[in-house]
ZADO-1210 file (C-alpha; in nm, 4 decimals, padded with zeros to 6 digits):
<atoms>
<atom x="-00.3409" y="-00.2003" z="-04.3851" code="MET" pos="1"/>
<atom x="-00.0442" y="-00.4621" z="-04.3738" code="LYS" pos="2"/>
<atom x="00.1619" y="-00.1585" z="-04.2825" code="MET" pos="3"/>
<atom x="-00.0736" y="-00.0696" z="-03.9814" code="ILE" pos="4"/>
<atom x="-00.0734" y="-00.4291" z="-03.8591" code="LYS" pos="5"/>
<atom x="00.2938" y="-00.4653" z="-03.8905" code="ALA" pos="6"/>
<atom x="00.3482" y="-00.1513" z="-03.6795" code="MET" pos="7"/>
<atom x="00.0681" y="-00.2806" z="-03.4325" code="PHE" pos="8"/>
<atom x="00.2675" y="-00.5994" z="-03.3703" code="SER" pos="9"/>
<atom x="00.6061" y="-00.4095" z="-03.3285" code="VAL" pos="10"/>
<atom x="00.4336" y="-00.1890" z="-03.0576" code="LEU" pos="11"/>
<atom x="00.3024" y="-00.4719" z="-02.8851" code="LEU" pos="12"/>
<atom x="00.6351" y="-00.6784" z="-02.8858" code="VAL" pos="13"/>
<atom x="00.7993" y="-00.3436" z="-02.7479" code="LEU" pos="14"/>
<atom x="00.5468" y="-00.2870" z="-02.4845" code="VAL" pos="15"/>
<atom x="00.5520" y="-00.6658" z="-02.3825" code="ALA" pos="16"/>
<atom x="00.9716" y="-00.6248" z="-02.3467" code="VAL" pos="17"/>
<atom x="00.9526" y="-00.3176" z="-02.1778" code="SER" pos="18"/>
<atom x="00.7114" y="-00.4705" z="-01.9201" code="SER" pos="19"/>
<atom x="00.9663" y="-00.7109" z="-01.8496" code="THR" pos="20"/>
<atom x="01.1838" y="-00.4709" z="-01.7574" code="PHE" pos="21"/>
<atom x="00.9822" y="-00.2454" z="-01.5111" code="GLY" pos="22"/>
<atom x="00.9486" y="-00.2633" z="-01.1297" code="LYS" pos="23"/>
<atom x="00.9084" y="-00.5652" z="-00.9231" code="TYR" pos="24"/>
<atom x="00.5782" y="-00.7513" z="-00.9765" code="ILE" pos="25"/>
<atom x="00.4502" y="-01.0073" z="-00.7197" code="PRO" pos="26"/>
<atom x="00.4205" y="-01.3885" z="-00.8048" code="LYS" pos="27"/>
<atom x="00.0339" y="-01.3098" z="-00.7931" code="SER" pos="28"/>
<atom x="00.0492" y="-01.0392" z="-01.0319" code="GLY" pos="29"/>
<atom x="00.0096" y="-00.6627" z="-01.0247" code="LYS" pos="30"/>
<atom x="-00.1952" y="-00.5609" z="-00.7335" code="ARG" pos="31"/>
<atom x="-00.3941" y="-00.2411" z="-00.6778" code="ILE" pos="32"/>
<atom x="-00.2128" y="00.0012" z="-00.4709" code="PRO" pos="33"/>
<atom x="-00.3068" y="00.0465" z="-00.1211" code="GLN" pos="34"/>
<atom x="-00.3279" y="00.3612" z="00.0631" code="THR" pos="35"/>
<atom x="-00.1419" y="00.1963" z="00.3609" code="LEU" pos="36"/>
<atom x="00.1652" y="00.1804" z="00.1769" code="SER" pos="37"/>
<atom x="00.1928" y="00.5630" z="00.2011" code="ARG" pos="38"/>
<atom x="00.4406" y="00.5258" z="-00.0867" code="GLY" pos="39"/>
<atom x="00.6950" y="00.2782" z="00.0771" code="TRP" pos="40"/>
<atom x="00.5626" y="00.0101" z="-00.1300" code="GLY" pos="41"/>
<atom x="00.2485" y="00.0146" z="-00.3355" code="ASP" pos="42"/>
<atom x="00.2203" y="-00.3500" z="-00.4761" code="GLN" pos="43"/>
<atom x="00.2713" y="-00.4830" z="-00.0759" code="LEU" pos="44"/>
<atom x="00.0293" y="-00.6217" z="00.1355" code="ILE" pos="45"/>
<atom x="00.0121" y="-00.4016" z="00.4357" code="TRP" pos="46"/>
<atom x="-00.1160" y="-00.4717" z="00.8004" code="ALA" pos="47"/>
<atom x="-00.3545" y="-00.2509" z="00.9131" code="GLN" pos="48"/>
<atom x="-00.2455" y="-00.2344" z="01.2853" code="THR" pos="49"/>
<atom x="-00.0065" y="-00.3677" z="01.5240" code="TYR" pos="50"/>
<atom x="-00.2439" y="-00.6218" z="01.6263" code="GLU" pos="51"/>
<atom x="-00.3236" y="-00.7292" z="01.2773" code="GLU" pos="52"/>
<atom x="00.0572" y="-00.7622" z="01.1752" code="GLY" pos="53"/>
<atom x="00.1126" y="-00.9767" z="01.4830" code="LEU" pos="54"/>
<atom x="-00.1766" y="-01.2182" z="01.4006" code="TYR" pos="55"/>
<atom x="-00.0628" y="-01.2448" z="01.0374" code="TRP" pos="56"/>
<atom x="00.2898" y="-01.2976" z="01.1544" code="SER" pos="57"/>
<atom x="00.1665" y="-01.6011" z="01.3569" code="ARG" pos="58"/>
<atom x="-00.0766" y="-01.7286" z="01.1276" code="SER" pos="59"/>
<atom x="00.1506" y="-01.7178" z="00.8156" code="LYS" pos="60"/>
<atom x="00.4684" y="-01.8089" z="01.0503" code="ASN" pos="61"/>
<atom x="00.6492" y="-01.4914" z="00.8893" code="LYS" pos="62"/>
<atom x="00.8579" y="-01.2109" z="01.0681" code="PRO" pos="63"/>
<atom x="00.6941" y="-00.8904" z="01.1019" code="LEU" pos="64"/>
<atom x="00.8560" y="-00.5634" z="00.9856" code="MET" pos="65"/>
<atom x="00.7261" y="-00.2573" z="01.1619" code="VAL" pos="66"/>
<atom x="00.8278" y="00.0586" z="00.9968" code="LEU" pos="67"/>
<atom x="00.7730" y="00.4108" z="01.2015" code="PHE" pos="68"/>
<atom x="00.8002" y="00.7198" z="01.0086" code="HIS" pos="69"/>
<atom x="00.6666" y="01.0601" z="00.9586" code="LEU" pos="70"/>
<atom x="00.4952" y="01.2081" z="00.6242" code="GLU" pos="71"/>
<atom x="00.6618" y="01.5385" z="00.6706" code="ASP" pos="72"/>
<atom x="00.9674" y="01.4129" z="00.8377" code="CYS" pos="73"/>
<atom x="01.2837" y="01.4873" z="00.5519" code="PRO" pos="74"/>
<atom x="01.4745" y="01.1759" z="00.6689" code="HIS" pos="75"/>
<atom x="01.1703" y="00.9596" z="00.6103" code="SER" pos="76"/>
<atom x="01.1152" y="01.0880" z="00.2561" code="GLN" pos="77"/>
<atom x="01.4512" y="01.0575" z="00.1614" code="ALA" pos="78"/>
<atom x="01.4564" y="00.6869" z="00.2835" code="LEU" pos="79"/>
<atom x="01.0701" y="00.6215" z="00.1368" code="LYS" pos="80"/>
<atom x="01.2238" y="00.7060" z="-00.1889" code="LYS" pos="81"/>
<atom x="01.5214" y="00.4694" z="-00.2270" code="VAL" pos="82"/>
<atom x="01.3415" y="00.2017" z="-00.0328" code="PHE" pos="83"/>
<atom x="01.0281" y="00.1924" z="-00.2736" code="ALA" pos="84"/>
<atom x="01.2476" y="00.1710" z="-00.5676" code="GLU" pos="85"/>
<atom x="01.4658" y="-00.1045" z="-00.4547" code="ASP" pos="86"/>
<atom x="01.2837" y="-00.4362" z="-00.6278" code="ASP" pos="87"/>
<atom x="01.5192" y="-00.6822" z="-00.3981" code="GLU" pos="88"/>
<atom x="01.3853" y="-00.5246" z="-00.0864" code="ILE" pos="89"/>
<atom x="01.0426" y="-00.5079" z="-00.2442" code="GLN" pos="90"/>
<atom x="01.0457" y="-00.8967" z="-00.3267" code="LYS" pos="91"/>
<atom x="01.2017" y="-01.0010" z="00.0038" code="ILE" pos="92"/>
<atom x="00.9055" y="-00.8055" z="00.1753" code="LEU" pos="93"/>
<atom x="00.6403" y="-00.9334" z="-00.0312" code="ASP" pos="94"/>
<atom x="00.7494" y="-01.3282" z="-00.0406" code="GLU" pos="95"/>
<atom x="00.8855" y="-01.3779" z="00.3175" code="ASP" pos="96"/>
<atom x="00.7210" y="-01.0789" z="00.5627" code="PHE" pos="97"/>
<atom x="00.4308" y="-00.9157" z="00.7180" code="ILE" pos="98"/>
<atom x="00.4570" y="-00.5465" z="00.6919" code="VAL" pos="99"/>
<atom x="00.3214" y="-00.2666" z="00.8968" code="LEU" pos="100"/>
<atom x="00.3545" y="00.1043" z="00.8137" code="ASN" pos="101"/>
<atom x="00.2921" y="00.3451" z="01.1392" code="LEU" pos="102"/>
<atom x="00.2893" y="00.7181" z="01.1463" code="VAL" pos="103"/>
<atom x="00.1996" y="00.6914" z="01.4883" code="TYR" pos="104"/>
<atom x="00.3673" y="00.5051" z="01.8154" code="GLU" pos="105"/>
<atom x="00.1968" y="00.2143" z="01.9484" code="THR" pos="106"/>
<atom x="00.1242" y="00.1248" z="02.3036" code="VAL" pos="107"/>
<atom x="00.3670" y="-00.1664" z="02.3131" code="ASP" pos="108"/>
<atom x="00.6872" y="-00.0182" z="02.4718" code="LYS" pos="109"/>
<atom x="00.9184" y="-00.3056" z="02.3397" code="ASN" pos="110"/>
<atom x="00.8863" y="-00.1235" z="01.9874" code="LEU" pos="111"/>
<atom x="01.0713" y="00.1760" z="02.1020" code="SER" pos="112"/>
<atom x="01.3916" y="00.0168" z="02.2953" code="PRO" pos="113"/>
<atom x="01.5919" y="00.3024" z="02.2569" code="ASP" pos="114"/>
<atom x="01.3493" y="00.5857" z="02.1802" code="GLY" pos="115"/>
<atom x="01.0657" y="00.7231" z="01.9346" code="LYS" pos="116"/>
<atom x="01.2613" y="00.8527" z="01.6559" code="TYR" pos="117"/>
<atom x="01.1708" y="00.8051" z="01.2674" code="VAL" pos="118"/>
<atom x="01.2382" y="00.6688" z="01.0522" code="PRO" pos="119"/>
<atom x="01.2608" y="00.3276" z="01.2569" code="ARG" pos="120"/>
<atom x="01.2599" y="-00.0427" z="01.1499" code="PHE" pos="121"/>
<atom x="01.1704" y="-00.3477" z="01.4089" code="LEU" pos="122"/>
<atom x="01.1427" y="-00.6966" z="01.3439" code="PHE" pos="123"/>
<atom x="00.9040" y="-00.9164" z="01.5549" code="VAL" pos="124"/>
<atom x="00.9236" y="-01.2736" z="01.5170" code="ASP" pos="125"/>
<atom x="00.5927" y="-01.4977" z="01.5074" code="PRO" pos="126"/>
<atom x="00.6255" y="-01.5519" z="01.8760" code="THR" pos="127"/>
<atom x="00.5793" y="-01.1919" z="01.9003" code="MET" pos="128"/>
<atom x="00.9383" y="-01.1150" z="02.0242" code="THR" pos="129"/>
<atom x="01.0719" y="-00.7872" z="01.9075" code="VAL" pos="130"/>
<atom x="01.4195" y="-00.8704" z="01.7860" code="ARG" pos="131"/>
<atom x="01.6252" y="-00.5905" z="01.9427" code="ALA" pos="132"/>
<atom x="01.9163" y="-00.7743" z="01.8371" code="ASP" pos="133"/>
<atom x="01.8831" y="-00.6620" z="01.4792" code="ILE" pos="134"/>
<atom x="02.0333" y="-00.3208" z="01.4579" code="THR" pos="135"/>
<atom x="02.1574" y="-00.0662" z="01.2208" code="SER" pos="136"/>
<atom x="02.4948" y="00.0835" z="01.2459" code="ARG" pos="137"/>
<atom x="02.4173" y="00.3926" z="01.4701" code="TYR" pos="138"/>
<atom x="02.4720" y="00.3729" z="01.8040" code="SER" pos="139"/>
<atom x="02.2319" y="00.6607" z="01.9242" code="ASN" pos="140"/>
<atom x="01.9505" y="00.5549" z="01.6810" code="ARG" pos="141"/>
<atom x="01.9971" y="00.1692" z="01.6767" code="MET" pos="142"/>
<atom x="01.7101" y="00.0905" z="01.4408" code="TYR" pos="143"/>
<atom x="01.7084" y="00.3697" z="01.2022" code="THR" pos="144"/>
<atom x="01.8547" y="00.3593" z="00.8718" code="TYR" pos="145"/>
<atom x="01.9579" y="00.6312" z="00.5919" code="GLU" pos="146"/>
<atom x="01.9127" y="00.6264" z="00.2175" code="PRO" pos="147"/>
<atom x="02.2634" y="00.5068" z="00.2008" code="GLY" pos="148"/>
<atom x="02.2171" y="00.1918" z="00.4472" code="ASP" pos="149"/>
<atom x="02.0013" y="-00.0214" z="00.2402" code="LEU" pos="150"/>
<atom x="02.2598" y="-00.3044" z="00.1705" code="GLN" pos="151"/>
<atom x="02.2476" y="-00.3257" z="00.5910" code="LEU" pos="152"/>
<atom x="01.8546" y="-00.3180" z="00.5747" code="LEU" pos="153"/>
<atom x="01.8486" y="-00.5904" z="00.3388" code="LYS" pos="154"/>
<atom x="02.1218" y="-00.7959" z="00.5447" code="SER" pos="155"/>
<atom x="01.9226" y="-00.7113" z="00.8594" code="ASN" pos="156"/>
<atom x="01.5781" y="-00.8651" z="00.6839" code="MET" pos="157"/>
<atom x="01.7759" y="-01.1761" z="00.5714" code="LYS" pos="158"/>
<atom x="01.9285" y="-01.2089" z="00.9105" code="LYS" pos="159"/>
<atom x="01.5517" y="-01.1856" z="01.0374" code="ALA" pos="160"/>
<atom x="01.4469" y="-01.4587" z="00.8239" code="LYS" pos="161"/>
<atom x="01.7169" y="-01.6701" z="00.9045" code="LYS" pos="162"/>
<atom x="01.6728" y="-01.6361" z="01.2810" code="LEU" pos="163"/>
<atom x="01.3141" y="-01.7155" z="01.1891" code="LEU" pos="164"/>
<atom x="01.4195" y="-02.0582" z="01.0862" code="LYS" pos="165"/>
<atom x="01.6831" y="-02.1465" z="01.3266" code="SER" pos="166"/>
<atom x="01.5040" y="-02.0485" z="01.6314" code="GLU" pos="167"/>
<atom x="01.1509" y="-02.1642" z="01.5728" code="LEU" pos="168"/>
</atoms>
């Protein structure tokens, strides 16, 4: 009986230790995955519509990050895989952004300043200004990122946060 208790104690310690090295868990604790994430960050709280994202952005004074993608696009799928696995991106988004994930275009023409390609990330500040000045490294698709561009995306996320504090 003592052997079983000892083994059970060791197992509990191993489970506790291994869970601390897992994926990013929001400060508020593990959340139930949302279907709105579409796999881009299951523990994030995603706005349902562009209008809701704008409302949350204004009311919480956080920038809105809008992600356009298609489920059957190989470029979107490749980016989604590395994006969802990057704990730093997930943490920044959870703590400092309102996020919206769209598989369709909006009526707001400001969200397609250089075309309607996917995947595409745009930042909108709480004054509802689309930050067309926060771009990726591609001159022909200024708001797209590839799996190898995550450091630039993180840098642009930090830039959107910094602009929020300095301009508003």
